[in-house]
N, C-alpha and C positions, 0 to 999 in steps of 0.2 A: 506491500500500501503505499499512498506518498507521504511524504513524512514531511514536506512544507507548503507553504502559498506564497507565491513571489507577487506580488502586483506594478503592474506600470500604475503612473499616476496621469498625469494628464490627460483626456479622456477615457481615463477607468473609474478614478477615485471621485477626481473636479471636471466639470465642463469647462476646461482651461483653454482651450485649443483656440477658440476662438477672440482669445483675446491675448496669447502667444502671436497669433497673425498677423493682428491690430497691430502690436508692437512694432513688430516686423517688417511692417510696412511702414510704421514711419519712421524707423528706422535709417529705412532703406532712402523712404524720399529727400533725410539729408544731403542724400547726396547723386540726386536725380534719376534713384533706381525706382523701378516698379516690380510687385510681386502678387501675380494672381490669388486669389482663392484657391483654384483649380487646381494650379499648378502647385500651392502652396501643401494641399493635402494629398495630391501628386507622388509627392518629389521628397521635402520636407517636414514635412509632418513628426518623424520619429526624431530628427538629427537632433545633438543640444546645438545653443545658438551658433561657438566657435564653428563649429562644421556647419554648418549652414551658410554663413558669411564665405568663407575658406571657399567654400562650392561657387557661391555666387561669383565671387572677386579675384578667387586665386588667394593661395597658401598664406605669400610673402606680401599682398598687396599690405601696406601701413595703414590702410584704412579699418582691417579688420576690427583693432582691438578695443578703435572707438568706437565701432559700430554694432559688440559685441554691450558694452555699458550701455551705453542709450538706450538699445532693445530693452535689458534688464530695466531701467528706469522705466522706461514705458510701462514696461510690464507690472513693476512694483507700483504705480499711478490705477491704472487699470484695474488691480486687485484690490485694491484698498478699500473699500469695499464690502470686499470677502464676492469670493467667489463659488459659482455655484456649482452644491454637490452633487452627482449620483446617487442618490438616499437607496437604493437598490443596493447598490456597491457597501456603502457604508454600514446599512443593516450586516450585509452577510460578514464583512470584517468584522462585527461583533459578535454576529454568533462561530464565527470560525475562529477566534483568538483562542478560545475555550478547546477546538478543536486539534491544530497544528499549530507550529512556530511559524508567524508573518514577516515576510520584508518588504520593502518597494522598492525595484532597482528603475530609476526615473532618469531621464535627460534635461530633466531641469537643475536648475541650482538649490544648493545645500539648501539658503535663506527661503529658496523659493516654495521647496518640500517641509520643509520643518512650518514655516508659518501658517500654508494650507490644511496640512493634517491639524497641526493644536489648535486651530481656528472651527475643525469640523472636530472635537474633542476623542479622537483615535489615535495621536500621536503613541498610545503607550499601549496601542493592540502590537505593534512592530518590534521586533526586538532589533532590525538592523534596517539602516533607509542607504540607500547607494544612490549619490546625485553625482550629476556631471563634474562636477569635483574630482572623482574618485577612479576615474578611467579615461583611458587618449583616447579610446575609438568606441564611438558608439554603435547601438541599433541601426542599419540588422546585423552589424558584430556582436557575438555572443558574452563578448566583454563584462557588461554589467549584471546580466544574470548569473555568470562561472562566479563573480567576487562574492555578490550576495549570497550564493550557495554557498562557499567558500568559508562566509562570517557567520555564516548559521548554522556553516559544522555538520551539514546533509548534501549525500552526494549529486550533481544534478539530477539523475535518472531518479531522484523522488521527488524531485521538487515539482511542483506545478502552478503555473505561469498565465496570471491573469492579461489579458493584453486590449487594444484594441485598435492598433496599426498592422498592417502590412507586414512593415520593416522589423516593429517587433515579435512578432508571429517568425517571424524566421528566425529574430536572436534566439529565443525562446528553443525554437527546434535546434541551433546549430550546438546549442549548447549541449545538446540531449535531453532538453527536456519537456513534459509535458505542458501544451498550450490552449486553452480554454480563451476566445475569442469572442469581444461583444461587440455588437455590429454600433457602437457610438457612433466612431467616426468613419468607418468604410462598410463598403455592402457585403453579404455573405460570400457571394462572390470571390471577391478579392482577400481574404481571409481563410483559403480552403486547406493551405497551411497547418492550420488549427485542426489540433485534435476533439476538439467540440467547438461548435459555432453558438453561442445565445444571441439572442435579442440585450437582458438582463441578466443580471445575480439575485432580480427580486423573489421572494418568498421559497426561495432555495435552502434546502437544508445544507451544512457543509460536508457532513459524512454520507449523505444518499449522494451531494454531487461524486464524492472520492470513489462512490461504487461503480458508481459507468466506467473507471480507468481498470485495465486488469490487472 
């Protein structure tokens, strides 16, 4: 049986991707660049801020550092009044913490992750929070999930990941983990790599969900 749940955060626990998009667009506007909503969700949604700007401008572009700082400032402003949670996921987390150890592996900064989880009153549910500062290569690279499993002391093959993006699903599977994908961000067809695709975690019992895996 699985021995741990590892959650993505943006798009799984909190409905924050629209705010990340707006903050990214605002930062790019400072240098006369645009990024459409369609392109953001198709190519960049799972990346860290630095990875996104390095792809758009080039790794050596001196403007990358400034854009990362500006994007994160804009996101803090947008999120200051609170980020809308996925209440079904929050309720599932409250039940799941009684069953298995939990971790978060996110592309958000540590400040963003800690603030969101504390506001929702679920920070203590997670033994481990892995954020963008903790690894060099983000999803679809498996590094964030492998680090979370290592810090939990659980073999990757015994971890169940909860994701919403196709890049996140690929990262979980590359790490050798089981993956449940939620259709919060992408359609079912785009999440075909996952072991199980659900519209929501609403009303699900963690033990019953785990029993679906051999």
